[in-house]
C-alpha positions in Angstrom: 106.2 66.8 47.8 103.1 68.1 44.9 103.6 70.6 42.4 104.2 73.9 43.3 101.0 75.9 43.6 102.5 78.4 41.3 103.8 75.6 39.1 102.0 77.2 35.4 104.3 80.8 36.2 107.3 78.1 34.7 104.9 76.5 32.0 105.1 77.9 28.2 103.3 80.6 27.1 101.7 79.5 24.6 100.1 82.0 22.6 101.8 85.2 21.4 98.6 87.4 20.7 97.8 91.7 20.0 95.3 93.1 22.3 94.2 96.5 21.5 92.2 97.1 25.0 92.7 94.7 27.6 89.4 94.8 30.5 90.8 96.4 33.6 89.1 96.4 37.2 89.6 100.3 38.9 91.3 103.0 37.3 94.7 104.3 35.3 96.0 108.1 35.7 95.1 109.9 32.8 98.7 110.7 32.8 100.3 107.7 32.6 101.0 107.0 28.5 103.3 105.1 27.3 104.9 102.1 27.5 106.2 99.0 29.2 107.7 97.0 27.8 109.4 93.5 29.3 111.5 90.5 28.8 111.5 86.6 30.5 111.1 83.4 29.4 108.5 82.6 27.0 109.3 79.1 27.4 111.4 76.1 28.6 110.8 73.0 26.5 112.2 72.5 23.1 110.8 69.2 21.5 111.4 66.7 23.7 113.9 68.9 25.5 113.8 71.0 29.1 115.8 73.6 30.1 116.5 73.3 33.6 116.9 76.6 34.7 114.2 79.4 35.4 117.1 81.9 34.3 117.2 79.8 30.7 114.0 79.5 28.9 114.0 81.3 25.3 113.0 85.0 25.6 109.4 86.6 24.9 109.1 89.9 25.0 106.0 91.9 27.1 104.6 95.2 26.1 102.0 97.1 28.5 100.8 100.0 26.6 99.0 103.4 28.3 96.8 105.8 27.1 93.8 107.4 27.6 92.6 105.3 30.7 92.8 101.7 28.3 95.5 99.2 28.1 97.0 97.6 25.0 99.4 94.3 24.8 101.0 92.1 22.9 103.6 89.8 23.4 106.3 87.8 20.9 109.2 85.4 21.2 112.6 87.0 20.3 113.7 85.4 17.1 117.2 84.9 18.6 119.5 82.2 17.3 119.2 80.6 19.8 115.3 80.3 19.3 115.3 79.8 15.7 118.4 76.7 16.1 115.7 75.4 18.8 113.2 75.9 16.0 114.7 74.2 13.0 116.9 71.7 14.9 113.2 70.3 17.8 116.7 70.6 20.5 118.2 72.8 22.6 120.9 74.6 20.4 123.1 76.9 22.4 124.2 76.3 26.6 122.0 79.1 28.6 122.9 79.8 32.3 122.2 76.2 33.7 121.3 73.8 30.7 124.4 72.7 28.6 123.6 72.2 25.2 127.0 69.6 24.4 126.0 66.3 26.6 128.0 63.7 25.2 131.9 63.5 24.6 131.2 63.4 20.6 129.2 66.8 20.7 132.0 68.5 22.6 134.5 67.3 20.5 132.7 68.6 17.3 131.8 71.6 19.7 134.6 72.4 21.5 134.1 76.0 22.8 130.8 76.6 24.5 128.5 78.9 21.9 127.3 81.8 23.9 123.9 82.7 23.4 121.9 85.5 22.1 119.1 84.2 23.8 118.3 87.9 25.6 115.8 87.2 28.2 117.0 89.2 31.5 116.5 92.9 30.6 116.0 95.7 28.4 117.2 99.1 28.2 117.8 101.5 25.3 120.5 102.7 23.0 120.3 106.1 20.7 117.3 105.3 19.2 117.3 101.4 19.8 115.4 99.1 21.8 117.6 96.0 23.4 116.7 93.3 25.0 119.9 92.0 26.6 121.1 88.8 28.8 124.9 88.1 30.0 126.5 87.4 26.2 127.6 90.9 24.5 124.7 90.3 22.1 122.0 92.4 22.3 119.0 92.1 20.5 117.5 94.9 18.0 113.5 95.3 18.2 110.1 97.3 17.1 108.7 98.4 20.7 105.2 98.6 18.6 105.2 94.6 16.7 107.5 93.3 19.5 109.6 91.9 15.8 112.9 91.0 15.9 115.8 93.4 14.3 118.9 92.6 14.4 122.4 92.1 16.5 122.8 95.9 18.1 126.4 96.1 16.6 129.4 98.2 18.3 132.1 99.3 16.2 134.4 98.9 19.2 137.2 96.6 20.4 136.8 96.2 23.9 137.5 92.9 25.0 135.3 90.4 26.8 133.0 87.7 26.6 130.4 88.5 29.6 128.5 91.1 30.5 125.9 92.6 33.1 122.6 93.4 31.6 121.7 95.8 34.1 123.8 98.7 32.7 124.0 102.4 34.3 123.2 105.6 32.8 124.8 109.1 34.1 121.9 111.4 33.2 125.2 114.4 33.6 127.1 113.0 30.5 124.4 111.2 28.7 126.5 108.0 29.1 126.4 104.5 29.9 128.9 103.2 31.9 129.4 99.3 32.1 131.9 96.2 31.6 132.9 93.4 30.0 135.0 90.0 31.6 138.0 89.1 29.3 139.0 85.7 29.9 141.7 85.2 27.4 144.3 85.7 27.5 144.1 86.4 30.7 141.4 87.3 32.4 140.4 91.1 33.4 137.4 93.3 34.0 136.6 95.6 31.2 135.1 99.0 32.1 133.6 100.9 29.8 132.0 104.0 28.8 129.8 104.8 25.9 127.8 107.9 24.7 123.7 107.7 24.8 123.8 107.9 20.9 126.6 106.2 20.2 127.1 102.2 18.8 131.0 102.4 20.2 132.3 101.3 23.7 135.5 103.3 25.0 137.4 101.2 27.3 138.6 103.8 30.1 140.0 101.0 32.7 141.2 97.2 32.5 141.7 95.5 35.7 143.8 92.0 35.4 142.2 89.3 37.9 143.4 86.3 38.8 139.5 84.2 38.3 136.9 86.2 36.9 134.1 86.5 39.5 130.2 86.1 38.8 128.8 89.5 39.1 125.3 90.4 38.0 124.8 94.0 38.8 127.5 96.2 39.5 127.1 99.6 41.8 127.5 103.5 40.4 127.9 107.0 42.0 128.4 109.6 40.8 132.5 109.5 40.3 133.1 105.5 40.4 132.1 102.5 39.1 132.0 99.6 42.3 132.1 95.7 41.2 131.2 93.3 44.0 133.0 90.7 43.3 131.8 87.7 45.3 134.0 84.3 46.0 131.5 82.4 43.0 134.9 82.5 41.2 135.2 81.0 37.4 137.3 77.9 36.8 137.8 78.8 32.8 139.6 74.8 32.1 135.9 73.8 33.4 134.1 75.9 31.0 136.0 74.3 28.4 136.2 71.1 28.8 134.0 70.0 31.5 130.6 70.3 29.4 128.9 71.6 32.4 126.0 74.1 31.9 128.0 78.2 32.3 127.1 78.6 36.0 128.4 75.2 37.5 131.9 76.1 36.5 132.0 78.6 39.2 133.6 77.4 42.3 131.8 79.5 45.8 135.3 80.0 47.9 134.1 81.4 50.5 138.0 81.9 52.1 138.5 84.5 49.9 135.7 86.7 51.0 134.3 89.3 48.8 135.9 92.4 47.5 134.7 96.0 46.5 136.6 97.4 43.9 135.9 101.0 44.1 137.0 102.6 39.9 137.1 106.4 39.0 135.3 107.3 35.9 137.5 109.6 34.7 140.0 107.0 34.3 139.0 103.1 35.4 142.1 103.3 38.2 141.3 101.2 40.9 141.3 103.7 43.6 140.2 101.8 46.7 139.6 98.0 47.9 137.3 97.1 50.3 137.2 93.5 51.5 134.3 91.8 53.5 133.3 88.8 54.6 131.5 86.6 52.3 128.4 86.7 50.9 127.1 86.6 47.0 124.4 89.2 45.4 122.3 89.3 42.4 121.6 93.1 42.6 122.8 96.2 43.8 120.3 98.4 44.5 122.3 102.1 44.7 125.6 103.8 45.7 126.6 107.1 46.8 129.8 109.2 48.1 129.3 110.5 51.5 132.0 112.5 53.4 134.9 109.9 53.6 132.6 107.1 52.5 131.3 104.8 49.5 127.9 103.6 50.4 126.7 100.6 48.7 122.6 99.0 48.4 122.3 95.7 47.8 120.0 92.2 48.1 122.5 89.9 50.1 123.2 85.9 50.5 124.7 84.3 53.1 126.2 81.8 49.9 125.3 80.8 45.9 122.9 78.8 47.2 119.7 80.7 45.4 121.4 79.9 42.4 120.6 76.3 42.9 117.3 76.9 44.5 116.5 78.3 41.1 116.5 76.0 39.2 113.3 74.4 38.0 113.0 70.9 40.1 113.7 72.5 43.6 111.5 75.4 42.3 108.8 73.1 41.5 108.8 70.4 43.4 110.3 71.8 46.9 107.7 74.7 47.0 108.6 74.9 51.0 112.5 75.5 50.4 112.8 77.9 48.1 115.4 81.0 49.1 113.9 83.7 46.8 114.7 86.7 48.3 117.7 88.2 50.4 118.7 90.6 52.8 118.5 94.3 52.4 121.8 95.6 53.2 124.3 98.9 53.4 128.0 98.4 52.7 130.0 101.7 54.2 133.4 101.6 52.3 135.3 104.3 54.3 138.5 105.3 52.1 140.9 105.1 54.7 140.3 101.9 55.9 140.4 98.3 53.9 137.5 96.6 55.8 134.3 97.1 54.7 131.7 96.8 57.2 127.4 96.3 57.0 124.4 97.1 58.3 120.9 95.5 57.4 118.6 98.2 56.8 115.3 96.1 57.1 114.3 92.4 58.1 111.8 92.2 55.6 113.4 89.9 52.5 113.5 91.8 49.1 114.6 91.1 45.6 113.8 93.2 42.3 115.1 95.8 44.2 114.0 99.5 42.1 114.3 103.1 42.7 112.8 106.3 41.3 116.3 105.5 39.1 116.6 109.4 37.1 116.1 111.1 40.2 118.2 109.1 43.2 120.3 107.1 41.5 123.9 107.8 42.7 122.7 109.7 45.3 121.1 109.2 48.9 117.6 108.3 48.0 114.3 107.4 50.8 112.4 104.0 49.0 112.9 100.7 47.3 110.6 98.7 45.5 110.7 94.6 45.3 109.6 91.3 45.6 109.4 89.3 48.8 108.4 86.4 50.2 105.1 86.0 53.0 107.0 83.2 54.9 110.7 81.8 54.8 111.3 79.1 52.4 108.5 80.2 49.7 109.0 81.6 46.1 107.9 85.0 45.6 104.2 85.9 46.6 104.3 90.2 47.8 105.4 93.2 46.9 108.0 95.2 49.0 108.7 98.9 49.7 111.3 99.5 51.9 112.2 103.1 53.4 115.5 103.3 53.9 115.2 106.4 56.0 113.4 105.1 58.5 113.7 102.0 58.4 110.8 100.2 57.8 108.7 98.2 54.8 104.9 98.3 53.3 103.1 95.4 52.0 101.2 93.8 49.6 100.3 90.4 49.6 97.5 88.6 48.2 96.6 85.1 48.4 97.5 82.9 45.3 98.5 86.1 43.7 102.6 86.2 42.3 103.8 89.7 41.5 106.8 90.2 39.6 109.5 92.8 39.7 107.6 96.4 40.6 108.6 99.4 38.0 108.3 103.0 40.0 106.7 105.0 37.0 106.8 109.1 38.1 103.9 111.5 38.1 104.3 114.6 36.0 106.1 117.0 37.9 106.3 114.3 40.9 107.4 116.9 44.2 108.1 113.4 46.4 110.3 110.4 45.6 107.8 108.1 45.2 105.3 110.8 43.8 103.7 108.2 41.1 102.9 104.4 40.3 104.4 101.2 40.3 104.0 98.3 37.6 104.2 94.4 38.5 102.4 91.7 36.1 101.8 88.9 38.5 100.3 85.5 38.3 96.9 84.4 39.6 96.9 80.9 40.6 93.0 80.5 40.8 92.0 82.5 38.0 95.5 81.0 36.1 95.7 83.7 33.4 98.6 86.8 34.1 97.1 90.1 35.1 99.0 93.8 35.4 98.9 95.9 38.7 99.1 99.2 39.5 99.7 100.2 43.0 100.0 104.2 44.6 103.4 104.1 45.3 102.7 106.7 47.4 99.6 105.1 49.6 100.6 101.0 48.3 97.2 100.8 47.2 96.1 99.3 44.7 94.7 101.3 41.8 94.2 98.8 38.9 94.2 95.8 37.5 94.4 95.0 33.4 93.7 91.1 33.1 95.2 89.0 30.6 93.5 86.7 28.1 96.1 83.8 29.2 99.4 83.2 31.5 102.4 84.5 30.9 106.3 82.8 32.2 107.8 84.5 35.3 110.1 87.1 34.4 112.3 89.3 35.2 113.4 92.6 34.4 111.6 95.4 32.3 111.4 99.5 31.7 108.9 101.9 30.6 109.2 104.2 28.2 107.7 107.5 27.2 105.5 107.0 24.2 108.2 108.5 21.6 111.2 107.6 23.5 114.3 108.7 21.7 117.0 108.6 24.5 117.4 107.5 28.1 116.0 110.6 29.1 112.7 109.1 28.2 113.4 105.2 30.3 112.2 104.9 33.8 114.2 102.6 35.4 
C-alpha cells in the first residue's frame, strides 16, 4: 500500500514564523477578539532517528490571534530539555510515549531509570498568569503567549507524590480551583488527588488511593461533588518500565479479565465513596459528567480495547491508512450509587474523538452538545467535524474532500443565550494545496463562516485553548 493521502500531516514543520495578517476567505465575527493557542508535534525526526508514535514528536506551539476581523499567526518550537538535548546530540535523548531513548543494554545500564520527558506536546492550560504547555509528566512549561518563547518550568511549591499526571485538569468555577491527580509509582502505586487554587503554585493533597497496578488514564471526569477516575484494564508493569528498555506505553498490559472500574471520589475529603464496575473497555477522553437523582452520569469516547494506541503509531498511520482507528463510540455510563455495576448506552452511532463542550457553562452539569472530530468511513483517519446533540441523539457533519480537520474548540459569543451560540475553531490540513488552514464554523448552524489560509503546513496536533485578549485567570479561558 502507498503512503496515506494525509501523510503531510505527519511531516515536520520546517518553518517557525510570525505573520501579522493571514488571507481570509469569508467573514470572521467582529466579536472574536482573543487567541487560540495549541500544542502538538512539530517534527518527528532528530538527526537520522525518528519518533515512532503520533504522540511523540517534539512540541511546537501555534497561536492564532483575532482582532477586528483579522487573524495573526505564529508558530514556534518549545525549547524543552528534550528538544535542546535532541538538537545538541543529533539524536533522541528522552523516551516518549511510544519511543525509547535507551536502545542498547549499555544505554540502559548507563541510564537505569527512564528520564521523565518535558516534551509538552499535549495541551495548553493556565495557572495564575502563567501560560503552560503540558504533557503527562508533571513538568509544565511556561511560555510567553505573544512571542511563544519558552520561559521556565512551572515550579510547584509542595510535595504531592507522583510521576505521571493528566494533561487535562478540571476547573471548578465555584471554588476558583483546579482539580487533578498524579499517579505515584514508588514505593507503592497510588493515585494522588489534589486541589489547587487558580492563582497558586501549591497543590493540596486531598486523597491518596492505593492500587496494585496503576492504570493508564489520559483524562478523568468531575461533577459538582466528585472526581471520577476510570480505571481501564491497561495496567502498568513497573518492573518492565525499569528494565525492559521498551517505550513507556509498551510497559502496560491489556488485561480485559480485570474489567473497568469507575472510582467515585469525594472532592471535599478525597474518600472513595463508590466503585462501579463494567466490562473491559478503553478511552482517552471523558466528555462530561454530572449528578442526577441517585446516580452519576459519565459521558466518554470508548473503544472495545486498547488497540487504538497501536493504530496511532506512525508506520500503520502512514502505510495502512484503511485500517486506522481514529475515533470511538460516544457512550453514556450510568453509575447508580446503590449498585456495584455500571451500565451504558450509546448516544449516537457517529464515531467521534477529541470531544469538546461549552465548558464554562456545561461542565459538571446536564448539557446538550458535544463537538469532535470523526471519520467518514470506518478504518479511515480523521476527516470530518461532528456536532452531537446528546439530548435528541443526532449528529451534524462538516466534511470536505482532501481536508483533515483537528480538534474543534468552541468559543461562546458574548452574552450567548443558548449553549451553542458561538463559533468553532479547527486547524486542518488541505492535502491538495499542501497547506494548513484555520476553519471557523457557526456552532449553531454548523455552516462554514471563514477559512484562514496558512503559508505552509503544520503537523496534526492535539489540544488547545482559546483565551480572551488579556487572560489572567481560568475565567478567561474557553475550554
